[in-house]
C-alpha positions, 0 to 999 in steps of 0.5 A: 162030277160033271161029265159034260163040257157045260158042267166044267164051264160052269165049275170053271166060272166058280174056279176062276173067282176062287182062283182070284181070291186065292191069288189076289193081285193086279192081273193084266186082263182083270177079272174077265181073263181070270174067269176065262183062265178058271174055265180053262183050268177046269177043262184041263182038270176035267180031262187030265185027272182021269189020265193021271188016275185021279177019280173026280167022283164027288162035287167037292173033288171036281171043284177042288181040281178045277180051282187047282187048275185055275190057280196053276194056269193063273200063275203061268199067265202071270209069269208069261205076262211079266216076261212080256212086259220087261 
């Protein structure tokens, strides 16, 4: 489990790409914004998981939590951007 900010940022890069694979489609910001959302999702997962009592004690759990955070933030981003374009 990464315990430093740089570790979560690196996992976030991968999570952003995985989030784009899981949720394909045209995003207003493109792949760069998706990767940034992945980084934000990873940071969110890294800080929220211990608060929720989830132990991210393995690399697989860390990547899974980061990817889940990226997918959730990507879905929220799409909802917000659709509302703004109407």
